[in-house]
C-alpha positions as CSV (number, residue, x, y, z in Angstrom):
1,M,0.0,0.0,0.0
2,N,1.5,3.4,-1.0
3,A,1.8,6.3,1.4
4,Y,-1.1,8.2,-0.1
5,L,-3.4,5.3,0.2
6,R,-2.3,4.6,3.7
7,L,-3.1,8.2,4.7
8,S,-6.5,8.0,2.9
9,V,-7.5,4.9,4.7
10,A,-6.3,6.3,8.0
11,G,-8.3,9.5,7.3
12,I,-11.4,7.5,6.5
13,A,-11.0,5.4,9.7
14,F,-10.6,8.5,11.8
15,S,-13.7,10.0,10.2
16,L,-15.7,6.9,10.8
17,F,-14.6,6.8,14.5
18,S,-15.7,10.4,15.0
19,V,-19.1,9.8,13.4
20,A,-19.6,6.6,15.5
21,A,-18.7,8.5,18.6
22,A,-21.2,11.3,17.8
23,D,-23.8,8.7,16.8
24,G,-23.6,7.4,20.4
25,L,-25.9,10.4,21.1
26,P,-28.5,10.2,18.4
27,S,-31.2,12.0,20.3
28,W,-28.9,15.0,20.9
29,N,-29.3,17.6,18.2
30,E,-26.1,18.9,16.6
31,G,-24.9,21.9,18.5
32,A,-22.7,23.3,21.3
33,A,-24.0,20.9,24.0
34,K,-23.4,17.7,22.0
35,T,-20.1,18.9,20.7
36,A,-18.9,19.8,24.2
37,I,-19.8,16.3,25.6
38,V,-18.2,14.4,22.7
39,E,-15.0,16.5,22.8
40,F,-14.7,16.1,26.6
41,V,-15.2,12.3,26.5
42,E,-12.8,11.9,23.5
43,N,-10.1,13.9,25.2
44,V,-10.2,12.2,28.6
45,S,-10.3,8.7,27.0
46,D,-7.6,9.2,24.4
47,P,-4.2,8.1,25.8
48,E,-2.5,10.6,23.4
49,S,-4.4,13.5,24.7
50,E,-3.0,16.0,27.2
51,Q,-6.3,15.7,29.0
52,F,-6.2,11.9,29.3
53,V,-7.7,10.5,32.5
54,P,-6.9,7.0,33.6
55,I,-9.9,4.7,33.4
56,G,-10.1,4.2,37.2
57,E,-10.7,8.0,37.6
58,R,-13.4,8.3,35.0
59,I,-16.3,8.7,37.4
60,A,-19.6,10.3,36.3
61,V,-22.4,11.1,38.7
62,F,-26.0,12.2,37.9
63,D,-28.9,13.4,39.9
64,N,-32.1,11.4,39.2
65,D,-35.3,13.5,39.5
66,G,-35.4,15.9,36.6
67,T,-32.0,14.8,35.3
68,L,-32.6,11.2,34.3
69,W,-36.4,11.0,34.6
70,S,-39.2,13.5,35.0
71,E,-40.3,15.1,38.3
72,K,-43.7,16.5,37.6
73,P,-46.4,17.0,38.9
74,F,-44.1,16.2,41.9
75,Y,-41.3,13.9,42.7
76,F,-42.3,10.3,41.7
77,Q,-41.3,8.9,45.0
78,F,-43.8,11.1,46.7
79,M,-46.5,10.2,44.3
80,F,-45.8,6.6,45.1
81,A,-46.0,7.4,48.8
82,M,-49.4,8.9,48.4
83,D,-50.7,5.9,46.5
84,R,-49.2,3.6,49.1
85,V,-51.0,5.5,51.9
86,A,-54.3,5.1,50.0
87,E,-53.7,1.4,49.6
88,L,-52.9,0.9,53.3
89,A,-55.9,2.9,54.3
90,K,-58.2,0.5,52.5
91,D,-57.4,-2.1,55.1
92,D,-57.2,0.3,58.1
93,P,-58.8,3.7,57.7
94,T,-57.7,4.6,61.3
95,I,-54.2,5.2,60.1
96,L,-55.3,8.5,58.5
97,T,-54.7,10.6,61.6
98,S,-53.9,13.9,60.0
99,D,-55.1,16.2,57.2
100,A,-51.9,15.4,55.2
101,L,-52.5,11.7,55.4
102,R,-56.2,12.1,54.5
103,A,-55.2,14.2,51.5
104,A,-52.7,11.6,50.4
105,A,-55.3,8.8,50.6
106,A,-57.6,10.9,48.6
107,G,-55.0,11.6,45.9
108,D,-55.1,15.3,46.7
109,L,-51.5,16.4,46.0
110,G,-52.2,20.1,46.8
111,G,-53.7,19.1,50.2
112,A,-50.8,16.8,50.9
113,L,-48.3,19.5,50.1
114,A,-50.2,22.0,52.2
115,G,-49.1,20.2,55.3
116,G,-45.5,21.4,54.7
117,K,-42.5,19.4,55.7
118,A,-44.2,17.8,58.7
119,G,-47.0,16.5,56.5
120,L,-44.6,15.2,53.9
121,L,-42.7,13.3,56.6
122,E,-45.9,11.8,57.9
123,I,-46.8,10.5,54.5
124,V,-43.3,9.1,53.8
125,R,-43.1,7.6,57.3
126,L,-46.3,5.7,56.9
127,S,-45.6,4.5,53.4
128,H,-41.9,3.6,53.7
129,S,-41.4,2.0,57.1
130,G,-42.2,-1.3,58.9
131,M,-41.1,-3.7,56.2
132,D,-37.9,-5.3,55.0
133,V,-36.0,-3.7,52.1
134,P,-36.9,-6.3,49.4
135,T,-40.6,-6.0,50.2
136,F,-40.4,-2.2,49.9
137,Q,-38.5,-2.4,46.7
138,A,-41.1,-4.9,45.3
139,H,-43.9,-2.4,46.0
140,A,-41.9,0.5,44.5
141,R,-41.0,-1.5,41.4
142,A,-44.6,-2.7,40.8
143,W,-45.9,0.9,41.2
144,L,-43.3,2.3,38.7
145,D,-44.0,-0.4,36.2
146,T,-47.8,-0.3,36.3
147,T,-49.0,3.1,37.5
148,N,-49.7,5.6,34.7
149,H,-48.6,9.2,35.0
150,P,-51.7,11.4,35.2
151,E,-50.7,13.6,32.2
152,K,-48.4,11.5,30.1
153,G,-50.5,8.3,30.2
154,R,-47.7,5.9,30.5
155,P,-46.1,4.2,33.5
156,Y,-43.9,6.5,35.7
157,G,-41.0,4.1,35.2
158,E,-41.0,4.8,31.5
159,L,-40.6,8.6,31.8
160,V,-36.8,8.4,31.6
161,Y,-35.0,10.7,29.2
162,Q,-33.8,9.0,26.1
163,P,-30.9,11.5,25.6
164,M,-29.7,10.8,29.1
165,L,-29.9,7.0,28.6
166,E,-27.7,7.5,25.5
167,L,-25.3,9.7,27.5
168,L,-25.0,7.1,30.3
169,A,-24.2,4.3,27.7
170,Y,-21.8,6.6,25.8
171,L,-19.9,7.3,29.0
172,R,-19.7,3.6,29.9
173,D,-18.5,2.7,26.4
174,N,-15.7,5.1,27.0
175,G,-14.5,3.7,30.3
176,F,-16.6,5.7,32.7
177,K,-18.4,4.3,35.8
178,T,-21.8,5.9,36.1
179,H,-23.5,6.6,39.4
180,I,-26.7,8.1,40.6
181,V,-26.5,10.7,43.4
182,S,-30.1,11.6,44.3
183,G,-32.0,13.4,47.1
184,G,-34.6,10.7,46.6
185,G,-34.7,7.5,48.7
186,V,-31.9,5.1,47.8
187,D,-34.1,2.0,48.1
188,F,-36.8,3.5,45.8
189,I,-34.3,4.3,43.1
190,R,-32.4,1.0,43.5
191,S,-35.6,-0.9,42.7
192,I,-35.4,0.1,39.0
193,A,-32.0,1.7,38.4
194,D,-30.3,-1.3,36.8
195,D,-33.2,-2.0,34.4
196,A,-33.9,1.7,33.7
197,Y,-30.4,3.0,33.4
198,G,-27.9,0.1,33.4
199,I,-26.7,1.3,36.8
200,P,-26.4,-1.4,39.4
201,P,-27.8,-0.9,43.0
202,Y,-24.3,-0.5,44.5
203,Q,-23.7,2.6,42.3
204,V,-26.8,4.4,43.5
205,L,-26.5,7.0,46.3
206,G,-29.6,8.5,47.8
207,S,-31.2,9.7,51.0
208,M,-31.6,7.0,53.7
209,G,-34.0,6.4,56.5
210,N,-33.3,4.6,59.7
211,A,-33.1,0.8,59.6
212,R,-32.4,-2.2,61.8
213,Y,-31.1,-5.7,61.3
214,E,-33.4,-8.5,62.5
215,F,-33.0,-12.2,62.6
216,S,-36.0,-14.4,63.3
217,A,-37.6,-17.7,62.3
218,T,-38.5,-16.0,59.0
219,G,-34.9,-15.2,58.1
220,A,-32.3,-12.4,58.3
221,V,-33.6,-9.1,57.1
222,V,-33.0,-5.3,57.2
223,I,-36.2,-3.5,58.3
224,K,-37.0,0.0,57.2
225,E,-37.8,2.2,60.2
226,T,-39.1,5.7,60.8
227,G,-36.7,8.7,60.9
228,I,-34.0,10.0,58.6
229,F,-30.5,8.8,58.7
230,F,-28.9,10.8,55.8
231,I,-30.2,13.4,53.3
232,D,-28.4,13.2,50.1
233,D,-29.2,16.6,48.8
234,K,-27.5,20.0,48.4
235,A,-24.3,20.0,50.5
236,G,-25.0,16.4,51.4
237,K,-24.3,15.2,47.9
238,P,-20.5,15.8,48.0
239,V,-20.4,14.2,51.4
240,G,-22.3,11.2,50.2
241,I,-20.1,10.8,47.1
242,M,-16.9,10.9,49.3
243,R,-18.4,8.4,51.7
244,H,-19.7,6.0,49.0
245,I,-17.3,6.5,46.0
246,G,-14.3,7.9,47.7
247,M,-13.2,10.3,44.9
248,R,-14.2,13.4,43.1
249,P,-16.1,12.7,39.8
250,I,-14.9,14.3,36.6
251,F,-18.4,14.4,34.9
252,V,-21.5,15.5,36.9
253,G,-25.0,16.2,35.8
254,G,-28.0,17.8,37.6
255,N,-31.0,20.0,36.9
256,S,-31.7,22.0,40.0
257,D,-30.2,24.1,42.8
258,G,-30.3,21.0,44.9
259,D,-27.4,19.8,42.7
260,F,-25.4,23.1,42.9
261,Q,-22.9,21.9,45.6
262,M,-22.3,18.6,43.8
263,L,-21.5,20.5,40.5
264,E,-19.4,23.1,42.3
265,W,-17.3,20.5,44.2
266,A,-16.9,18.1,41.2
267,T,-15.8,20.9,38.8
268,A,-13.4,22.5,41.4
269,G,-11.0,19.5,41.1
270,D,-7.8,19.5,39.1
271,G,-7.7,18.3,35.5
272,P,-10.5,18.1,33.0
273,R,-14.0,18.4,34.4
274,L,-17.5,18.8,32.9
275,G,-20.6,20.0,34.7
276,L,-24.0,19.7,33.0
277,I,-27.4,21.1,34.0
278,V,-30.6,20.0,32.3
279,H,-32.8,23.0,31.8
280,H,-36.5,22.2,31.4
281,T,-37.6,24.4,28.5
282,D,-40.0,22.1,26.6
283,A,-43.6,22.7,27.6
284,A,-44.9,20.7,24.6
285,R,-42.9,17.5,25.0
286,E,-42.3,17.6,28.8
287,W,-42.6,20.7,31.0
288,A,-41.0,24.2,31.1
289,Y,-39.9,25.4,34.5
290,D,-37.1,26.7,36.6
291,S,-37.2,29.5,39.2
292,E,-40.9,29.2,40.2
293,S,-41.1,25.4,40.5
294,H,-41.9,23.5,43.6
295,S,-39.8,20.6,42.4
296,G,-36.6,21.0,40.5
297,K,-36.2,24.7,41.3
298,L,-33.4,26.2,39.3
299,V,-32.1,29.7,39.9
300,R,-28.5,29.8,41.1
301,G,-27.4,27.2,38.6
302,L,-28.7,29.2,35.6
303,E,-27.2,32.5,37.0
304,E,-23.8,31.1,37.9
305,G,-23.4,28.0,35.8
306,P,-22.2,29.5,32.5
307,G,-19.6,31.6,34.4
308,R,-18.3,28.5,36.1
309,G,-18.0,26.7,32.8
310,W,-21.0,24.4,33.3
311,L,-22.9,23.2,30.2
312,I,-26.6,24.3,30.3
313,V,-28.5,21.8,28.2
314,D,-31.7,23.3,26.8
315,M,-34.2,20.5,26.5
316,K,-36.2,22.1,23.7
317,R,-33.2,23.1,21.7
318,D,-30.7,20.3,22.4
319,W,-32.9,17.1,22.4
320,S,-34.6,15.8,19.3
321,Q,-36.5,13.3,21.5
322,V,-37.4,13.4,25.2
323,F,-38.8,10.0,26.2
324,P,-38.1,6.5,24.7
325,K,-40.6,5.5,22.0
């Protein structure tokens, strides 16, 4: 093979590699966001690049609610908690001892939220405690698989974002380990994370309630109890990452000011870093919200993110598809 032909073949091969890399994100429209992601991943995974990062340090973390799946009309776990209260009340109506619990059993989201933090905790306590972890996860998974979203008309568990599924797979294909770091309950997310995202339970971080170990004639189990052990939100997210993963991630994705400290901390490290914020701008295909939202409120991230070098992903502009077909 002559030198010209070798160069031509090499050029074709390189072009095909670049197209294949970009095609790993088919639901991302061509533009600055997609380009920034592909360039970052190619640079940190190329041994010849000055920005090369060893495979053991390619850690990516993502918030869940509003980042990997939807969070309207309110966080899915709370919608599950309301339905669970209603189910339990069918067998024992006397458990409805407050306005918040009665509103939850009636499917009245506004009434449930009107009880404030105390009301929310009552609903979560009743619906999430007093059972072993596998039993709780079975309830959660069944609900996610079979309960239709009131507006979208498909199971809650299907309302994951197709572009983010592609991004997770693209990162893994390039040597990243992908983790979920959520303010939501860890047992709830673990019930579906592997099937929904390809993320195994041990790579899911989340808020945790109290629990106890119990051994009896029925077996050895961990029982979910009332009370909060750890809140994996805001400043708790970097703490949770260090406790669970033990190193600062180089790729981090979120969508709200609850993710600000995680983004701030991750991108403050040495070497190449990429922070990403999903901005909900698509009222037609999903929802449009930011500063006025009860869930997924985004103010500081929009104001400070660009100046910190974070990538603001505009859902309407940057995604050709929102949910899997």
